[in-house]
C-alpha positions in Angstrom: 18.0 2.6 -15.9 16.9 5.9 -17.4 13.3 5.0 -16.7 14.2 4.4 -13.0 15.9 7.8 -12.8 12.8 9.5 -14.3 10.6 7.9 -11.7 13.0 9.0 -8.9 13.0 12.6 -10.2 9.2 12.5 -10.4 9.1 12.1 -6.6 9.4 15.9 -6.5 6.0 16.2 -8.2 3.5 14.9 -5.5 0.5 16.6 -7.1 0.4 13.8 -9.7 0.4 11.0 -7.1 -3.4 10.8 -6.5 -5.0 11.8 -3.2 -6.6 9.2 -1.0 -10.3 8.9 -1.3 -11.0 8.9 2.3 -9.4 9.7 5.7 -6.9 7.4 7.2 -8.1 4.9 9.7 -8.0 5.9 13.4 -5.3 3.2 13.8 -2.9 5.3 11.8 -3.3 8.5 13.7 -1.4 9.4 16.8 -3.9 10.9 19.3 -3.5 14.7 19.9 -3.2 14.2 23.7 -0.3 11.8 23.1 1.4 14.2 20.8 1.2 16.9 23.4 2.4 14.6 26.2 5.4 13.5 24.2 6.4 17.1 23.4 6.0 18.1 27.0 8.2 15.1 28.2 10.9 15.8 25.7 11.0 19.6 26.3 11.3 19.4 30.1 14.7 18.7 31.8 15.9 15.1 31.4 18.9 13.4 32.9 19.7 12.1 29.4 18.4 13.3 26.1 19.7 12.1 22.7 18.7 12.6 19.1 20.6 9.5 18.0 21.5 6.0 19.1 21.8 5.7 22.8 23.0 2.7 24.9 22.9 2.4 28.7 25.4 -0.4 29.4 25.1 -3.1 32.1 26.2 -1.7 35.5 25.5 1.9 34.4 22.9 3.8 36.5 21.0 6.9 35.3 19.3 9.0 37.9 16.4 10.8 36.2 14.4 10.5 33.0 15.8 9.3 29.6 14.5 10.6 26.3 15.6 9.6 22.8 14.7 10.4 19.2 15.2 8.1 16.2 17.4 5.9 18.3 17.6 3.0 18.8 17.7 3.0 22.6 19.4 0.0 24.1 19.2 -0.5 27.9 21.2 -3.0 29.8 21.6 -0.9 32.9 19.4 0.9 35.5 17.2 4.0 34.8 16.0 5.6 38.0 13.2 7.4 36.3 11.0 7.1 33.2 11.9 6.5 29.5 10.6 8.2 26.4 11.4 6.9 22.9 10.2 9.0 19.8 10.2 7.3 16.4 12.7 4.8 17.9 12.9 1.2 18.8 13.8 0.1 22.3 15.9 -3.0 23.1 15.8 -4.1 26.7 18.4 -6.6 27.8 17.6 -9.1 30.7 19.6 -6.9 33.1 17.6 -3.7 32.2 15.7 -2.0 35.0 13.3 1.0 34.5 11.9 2.2 37.8 9.3 4.6 36.1 7.1 4.5 33.0 8.1 3.5 29.4 6.4 5.5 26.6 7.3 4.6 23.0 5.8 6.3 19.9 6.7 5.2 16.3 8.7 2.2 17.4 8.7 -1.3 19.0 10.0 -2.7 22.3 12.1 -5.9 22.4 12.8 -7.7 25.6 10.2 -6.2 27.8 9.1 -9.6 29.1 12.6 -10.3 30.5 13.4 -6.8 31.8 12.0 -5.0 34.9 9.7 -2.0 34.3 8.3 -0.6 37.5 5.6 1.7 36.0 3.3 1.5 33.0 4.3 0.6 29.4 2.6 2.3 26.5 3.5 1.6 22.9 2.1 3.6 19.9 3.0 2.2 16.4 2.2 5.6 14.8 5.2 7.9 14.3 5.3 11.4 15.5 5.6 14.2 12.9 7.4 17.2 14.3 9.9 20.0 13.8 12.5 21.3 16.1 13.3 24.9 17.2 16.6 24.9 19.0 16.3 22.1 21.5 12.5 22.2 21.6 10.3 19.7 19.9 7.1 21.0 18.3 4.6 18.3 17.1 2.4 18.5 14.1 -0.9 20.3 14.7 -2.9 17.8 12.7 -3.5 14.2 13.5 -3.8 13.5 9.8 -0.2 14.3 9.1 1.1 11.9 11.7 0.3 8.9 9.4 1.5 10.4 6.1 4.7 10.8 4.3 6.0 14.1 2.9 4.5 13.4 -0.5 1.1 12.6 1.0 0.6 15.6 3.2 -1.7 17.3 0.6 -4.9 17.3 2.6 -5.3 17.7 6.4 -8.1 16.2 8.3 -10.2 18.8 10.2 -11.2 18.4 13.8 -14.8 18.9 14.9 -17.5 19.8 12.4 -16.6 21.2 9.0 -17.9 21.6 5.5 -16.6 22.8 2.2 -18.8 24.4 -0.6 -16.3 23.2 -3.2 -13.8 20.5 -2.6 -11.1 19.7 -5.3 -9.2 16.5 -4.8 -7.7 13.9 -7.0 -9.9 10.9 -7.6 -7.0 8.5 -8.4 -3.6 8.2 -10.0 -2.6 9.7 -13.3 -3.2 7.0 -15.9 -3.5 6.4 -19.7 -7.3 6.3 -20.0 -8.2 9.3 -17.8 -5.1 11.5 -17.5 -5.6 13.0 -14.0 -9.1 12.3 -12.6 -10.3 15.1 -10.3 -13.3 15.2 -7.9 -15.2 18.4 -7.7 -18.0 18.8 -5.2 -19.0 19.8 -1.6 -18.2 17.9 1.5 -19.9 17.8 4.9 -18.7 16.2 8.2 -20.7 16.4 11.4 -19.7 14.9 14.8 -22.5 14.1 17.1 -23.0 12.7 20.6 -23.7 9.3 19.1 -21.2 9.2 16.3 -20.6 11.1 13.1 -22.0 11.8 9.6 -20.0 12.1 6.4 -21.4 13.2 3.1 -19.4 14.0 -0.1 -21.0 14.1 -3.5 -18.6 14.9 -6.4 -18.3 15.0 -10.2 -15.2 13.2 -11.6 -13.5 15.3 -14.3 -10.9 13.4 -16.4 -8.2 15.7 -17.8 -7.3 13.2 -20.6 -10.9 12.6 -21.7 -13.4 15.1 -20.4 -12.1 18.1 -22.4 -11.1 16.3 -25.6 -13.9 13.9 -26.3 -16.8 14.6 -28.6 -19.2 13.1 -26.1 -19.2 13.9 -22.4 -16.9 11.8 -20.2 -17.6 13.1 -16.7 -18.2 10.6 -14.0 -19.4 10.9 -10.4 -18.6 9.6 -6.9 -21.2 10.1 -4.2 -20.3 8.7 -0.8 -22.1 8.9 2.6 -21.4 7.1 5.9 -23.0 7.2 9.3 -20.9 6.0 12.2 -22.3 4.9 15.5 -19.7 5.2 18.2 -16.5 7.2 18.9 -13.3 5.3 18.7 -15.0 2.0 18.2 -18.4 1.1 16.7 -20.1 0.4 13.4 -20.3 2.4 10.2 -23.1 2.1 7.6 -22.9 3.9 4.3 -23.4 3.8 0.6 -21.7 4.8 -2.7 -23.1 5.9 -6.1 -20.3 5.7 -8.7 -19.4 6.2 -12.3 -15.6 5.8 -12.0 -12.6 4.2 -13.7 -11.1 1.4 -11.6 -7.8 -0.5 -11.9 -8.0 -4.2 -12.4 -5.1 -5.0 -10.1 -3.8 -2.8 -7.3 -2.0 -5.1 -4.9 1.6 -4.9 -6.3 2.2 -1.1 -6.6 0.9 2.0 -4.9 -1.1 4.7 -6.6 1.9 7.0 -6.2 4.3 4.8 -8.0 1.9 4.0 -10.9 1.0 7.7 -11.3 4.6 8.9 -11.5 5.7 6.1 -13.9 2.8 7.1 -16.1 3.3 10.9 -15.9 7.1 10.9 -16.2 8.1 7.9 -18.2 4.9 7.0 -20.1 4.7 3.5 -18.5 1.4 2.5 -17.0 1.6 -0.6 -14.7 -2.2 -1.1 -14.5 -5.2 -1.9 -16.7 -8.6 -0.2 -16.2 -12.3 -0.7 -16.6 -15.5 1.4 -16.0 -17.7 0.8 -12.9 -21.1 2.3 -12.9 -23.6 1.6 -10.2 -24.3 1.7 -6.4 -23.4 -0.3 -3.3 -24.0 -0.4 0.4 -21.3 -1.2 3.0 -20.9 -1.9 6.7 -17.7 -1.4 8.6 -16.7 -2.6 12.1 -13.9 -0.2 13.3 -11.9 0.4 16.4 -11.2 -3.2 17.3 -7.5 -2.8 17.8 -5.5 -4.4 15.0 -8.5 -5.9 13.3 -11.0 -4.4 10.8 -13.9 -6.0 8.9 -15.9 -4.5 6.0 -18.7 -6.0 3.9 -20.5 -4.5 0.9 -23.1 -5.4 -1.6 -24.0 -3.6 -4.9 -25.2 -3.6 -8.4 -22.9 -2.4 -11.1 -22.3 -2.3 -14.8 -18.8 -3.1 -15.9 -17.5 -2.0 -19.3 -14.3 -1.4 -21.3 -12.4 1.9 -21.4 -10.7 3.3 -24.5 -7.1 4.3 -24.5 -6.4 8.1 -24.5 -3.1 10.0 -25.1 -2.5 12.0 -21.9 0.6 14.3 -21.6 3.9 12.8 -20.3 7.2 14.5 -19.5 9.3 12.0 -21.4 8.8 9.5 -24.2 5.9 11.4 -25.7 6.8 9.9 -29.1 6.1 6.4 -27.9 2.7 4.7 -28.0 1.0 3.8 -24.8 0.3 0.1 -24.3 -3.3 -0.6 -25.3 -5.9 -0.8 -22.5 -7.3 -4.3 -22.8 -11.0 -5.0 -23.3 -13.0 -6.6 -20.5 -16.2 -8.6 -20.2 -19.0 -6.1 -20.3 -22.3 -6.6 -18.5 -24.3 -5.9 -15.3 -23.2 -7.6 -12.0 -24.4 -8.0 -8.5 -21.3 -8.1 -6.3 -20.9 -9.0 -2.6 -17.5 -8.5 -0.9 -16.0 -9.1 2.5 -12.6 -7.8 3.6 -10.7 -8.7 6.8 -7.5 -6.9 7.8 -5.2 -7.8 10.7 -2.3 -5.4 11.3 0.2 -5.5 14.1 3.0 -3.7 12.2 5.1 -1.2 14.2 4.5 1.3 11.3 2.5 0.8 8.1 5.2 2.4 5.9 8.4 1.4 7.7 7.6 -1.7 9.7 10.3 -3.2 11.9 8.2 -6.1 13.3 4.7 -7.5 13.2 2.1 -9.1 11.0 -0.1 -7.8 8.2 -2.9 -10.0 6.8 -5.4 -8.9 4.2 -8.1 -11.4 3.2 -10.7 -10.5 0.6 -13.7 -12.6 -0.6 -15.9 -11.6 -3.6 -19.0 -13.2 -5.0 -20.3 -12.0 -8.4 -23.5 -12.8 -10.2 -24.4 -11.2 -13.5 -24.8 -11.4 -17.2 -21.9 -11.0 -19.7 -23.2 -9.1 -22.8 -19.9 -8.8 -24.6 -16.9 -11.1 -24.0 -13.4 -9.8 -24.5 -10.8 -11.7 -26.5 -8.1 -13.8 -24.9 -4.7 -15.0 -26.1 -4.3 -18.4 -27.8 -4.4 -20.1 -31.2 -8.1 -20.8 -30.9 -10.8 -18.3 -30.2 -12.1 -18.0 -26.7 -15.3 -19.9 -25.9 -17.6 -17.0 -25.4 -19.4 -17.0 -22.1 -22.3 -14.8 -23.0 -25.3 -14.9 -20.7 -25.6 -15.5 -17.0 -22.5 -16.2 -15.0 -21.5 -16.4 -11.3 -18.1 -16.8 -9.6 -16.4 -16.7 -6.3 -12.9 -15.1 -6.0 -10.5 -14.6 -3.2 -7.2 -12.8 -2.5 -5.0 -13.5 0.5 -1.9 -11.4 1.4 0.1 -12.3 4.5 3.3 -10.6 5.6 5.6 -11.1 8.5 8.3 -8.6 9.6 11.0 -9.8 11.8 13.5 -7.6 13.6 16.7 -9.6 14.0 18.5 -6.9 16.0 19.2 -3.2 15.9 20.8 -3.5 12.5 18.8 -6.1 10.6 15.4 -7.4 9.4 14.1 -10.5 7.7 10.7 -10.0 6.0 8.5 -12.5 4.2 5.3 -12.3 2.2 3.0 -14.8 0.5 0.1 -13.8 -1.9 -2.5 -16.3 -3.0 -5.5 -15.4 -5.1 -8.0 -16.1 -7.8 -10.9 -18.4 -8.6 -12.6 -20.3 -5.8 -15.7 -21.6 -7.5 -18.4 -21.1 -10.0 -18.0 -20.1 -13.7 -14.7 -18.8 -15.1 -13.7 -15.4 -13.8 -14.6 -12.4 -16.0 -11.4 -10.9 -17.5 -11.6 -7.8 -15.2 -11.4 -10.1 -12.1 -8.3 -12.0 -13.3 -4.8 -11.6 -12.0 -1.2 -11.7 -13.0 2.3 -12.0 -11.4 4.4 -9.6 -13.4 6.7 -6.5 -13.1 8.4 -4.6 -10.3 5.8 -5.1 -7.6 5.7 -8.9 -7.9 8.6 -10.4 -9.9 10.9 -7.5 -10.8 13.4 -9.8 -12.6 10.8 -9.9 -15.4 9.8 -6.8 -17.3 6.2 -5.8 -17.0 4.0 -7.1 -20.0 7.1 -7.6 -22.2 6.7 -9.8 -25.3 7.5 -13.4 -24.7 7.2 -16.4 -27.0 5.0 -19.3 -26.0 3.3 -19.7 -22.7 3.7 -16.8 -20.2 3.1 -18.0 -16.7 3.2 -14.4 -15.4 0.1 -13.3 -17.3 -1.2 -16.8 -18.3 -1.2 -15.9 -22.0 -0.7 -18.8 -24.4 0.1 -18.3 -28.1 -0.6 -15.1 -30.0 -1.4 -12.3 -27.5 -4.3 -9.9 -27.6 -4.0 -6.1 -27.5 -2.6 -4.8 -24.2 -1.5 -8.2 -23.0 -4.1 -8.4 -20.2 -3.9 -10.5 -17.0 -5.5 -13.9 -17.9 -4.7 -15.9 -14.7 -7.5 -17.4 -12.7 -5.1 -18.2 -9.9 -1.8 -16.9 -8.7 0.8 -17.7 -6.1 3.7 -15.5 -5.0 6.4 -15.7 -2.3 8.8 -12.9 -1.4 11.6 -12.7 1.1 14.1 -9.9 1.9 16.9 -9.2 4.3 17.5 -5.6 5.2 20.8 -4.4 6.8 21.9 -1.0 8.1 24.6 0.9 6.3 25.0 3.4 9.2 24.6 6.4 6.9 22.5 9.5 7.5 20.9 10.3 4.1 18.4 12.9 5.3 20.6 14.3 8.0 18.7 17.1 9.7 16.4 17.9 6.7 13.3 19.7 8.0 10.0 18.1 7.1 11.4 14.7 6.3 9.4 11.9 8.0 11.3 10.5 10.9 9.7 7.1 10.6 12.3 6.0 8.1 15.1 5.0 10.4 17.3 2.1 11.3 19.7 1.6 14.1 22.3 4.2 13.1 21.0 5.8 9.9 18.3 5.9 7.3 20.1 4.0 4.5 19.8 0.2 4.3 20.9 -2.4 1.9 18.3 -4.9 0.7 18.9 -8.5 -0.6 15.7 -10.2 -1.9 14.3 -13.2 -3.8 10.9 -13.8 -5.3 9.1 -16.8 -6.8 5.6 -17.1 -8.3 3.4 -17.7 -11.2 -0.2 -17.8 -12.4 -2.3 -20.4 -14.1 -5.8 -21.0 -15.5 -8.3 -23.5 -14.0 -9.5 -26.2 -16.3 -8.4 -29.3 -18.2 -4.6 -29.8 -18.3 -3.0 -27.8 -21.1 0.8 -27.9 -20.9 2.0 -25.5 -18.2 -0.9 -23.1 -18.7 -4.0 -24.8 -17.2 -4.5 -27.2 -14.3 -7.6 -28.8 -12.7 -9.1 -26.9 -9.7 -7.6 -29.4 -7.2 -4.0 -29.4 -8.7 -1.0 -27.2 -8.0 1.5 -26.4 -10.8 5.0 -28.0 -10.3 7.5 -25.8 -8.5 9.8 -26.2 -11.5 7.3 -24.1 -13.6 7.5 -21.1 -11.2 9.3 -17.9 -12.2 12.0 -16.8 -9.8 14.5 -13.9 -9.4 17.0 -12.4 -7.0 18.1 -8.9 -6.5 19.7 -6.2 -4.3 19.2 -2.5 -3.7 19.6 0.5 -1.5 16.8 2.1 0.5 17.3 5.8 1.1 14.8 6.8 3.8 11.9 5.1 2.0 13.1 5.5 -1.6 14.6 2.3 -2.9 16.9 1.8 -6.0 17.1 -1.9 -7.0 18.4 -4.3 -9.5 16.8 -7.7 -10.1 17.9 -10.7 -12.3 15.8 -13.6 -13.4 17.0 -17.0 -12.1 14.4 -19.3 -13.8 15.0 -17.6 -17.2 18.6 -16.6 -17.4 18.2 -15.0 -20.8 16.1 -12.2 -19.2 18.2 -9.0 -18.8 18.9 -7.3 -15.5 16.0 -4.9 -14.6 16.7 -1.7 -12.7 13.8 -0.1 -10.9 12.8 2.4 -8.2 10.3 2.0 -5.4 8.8 4.9 -3.4 7.9 2.6 -0.6 9.4 -0.6 0.8 9.0 -3.5 -1.6 6.2 -4.8 0.7 
């Protein structure tokens, strides 16, 4: 519990979180003209204007325009005018009638197919960031802030052409092998009649290693991209890198990993060195769909554990950073994303699908050890593999007060030789199966990390395949946690407040691919029995995006209850 409280307190220290490497996608930014239009419509006289839940009942008639913030707005009657909803969901009953236009930002509309809308209907999933002065609404001046939470508004995207002679940004989250990585270098952005040009070369200085090592430990990250088209088109670019990368990123955000490391001396990731170059092509602006492909040549190598500063538990040892399979690799990747969520950080409805495919071909010059009673068969020499990761989520709004959300993650080996250790996966800890403590010592076979027998230093992920299913029910407690706090993102809202209770369950495991060995290894065409899967249940409270949870293992009753904090929704 103490570790959870430390993480919660650390939310007040956003500088440790790690800045994003690039600008948000255009999909996450509310256009400037829409921000101005919304403010103008709210600030002018309206027949009805509400900063809370509003219901227009059946038989009720409103002459004039209706505007609501946070909401929700429920209409069963007749609006003789237009409707504006800001960071609010709109529920239209079959008897609802709107003679004018319907404009919704930061929300979703239910029932529009059965209700009557005389004018146009426009729905923007991006929330509006704003402040109020008296009864006037003033939107954020920067489109970048519209898609960011209060802890992320560190950098603001500039409009038009700009350049910086020296840019200082974080290159990633605080971690146990780098400390805080910082990028130092110039940046240039030019917008042209045919598209745009972005160029940002930077040195990567590592606070935990660059100043304390006998040999230099300064990396670099040079990125350039040319985009053809405004709003939609194709982007072509390249990267030259010498950076430290996490092995798994899908279960927790950079912010959560960084704060757990800096405050409580608990790092939920493992890391390796990537040195090389790649080219990429991006198709952007296609509504809810994006596609990116890349190809590069890199050298992968292990990273040594350092001893960076932490606020608490400085007398404890860090968990070792596991060794990886060193060597040069040619890597080709393709990533497809489909996103119809009402809001990326506080979705009420919609789909999110992320599909990744990776092909690697290289030479292993040094093989890392793996757990077990017998030594690993060293795969030195040429190797090639195909790996995939599939993450699909469905968010279902059951009504103004409730949600039912589901997620399935499948990933791992698809073909070729066994996966290098840095491309393997696990199902462990608060982001996947929170009823099981992350990388804790367990006797025998561990289906979370796929270790069998005596473990190796750091307890690395050794699974070649994983499967995970998560489900949660979210209900409104009708409490106003943030109240009228200035600057708090208004995207975190439910029907009557911003505090919800969450009931959840998870089930999953990992396994190796090969000849059958107990519950650890299965042939490529087989699926482990469901009886071998880990499972847990839990409950918690979500305070405007900050969740406090308790989880208990079901499949292994001897596991203690785990308490944890999330600074985003669970998924």
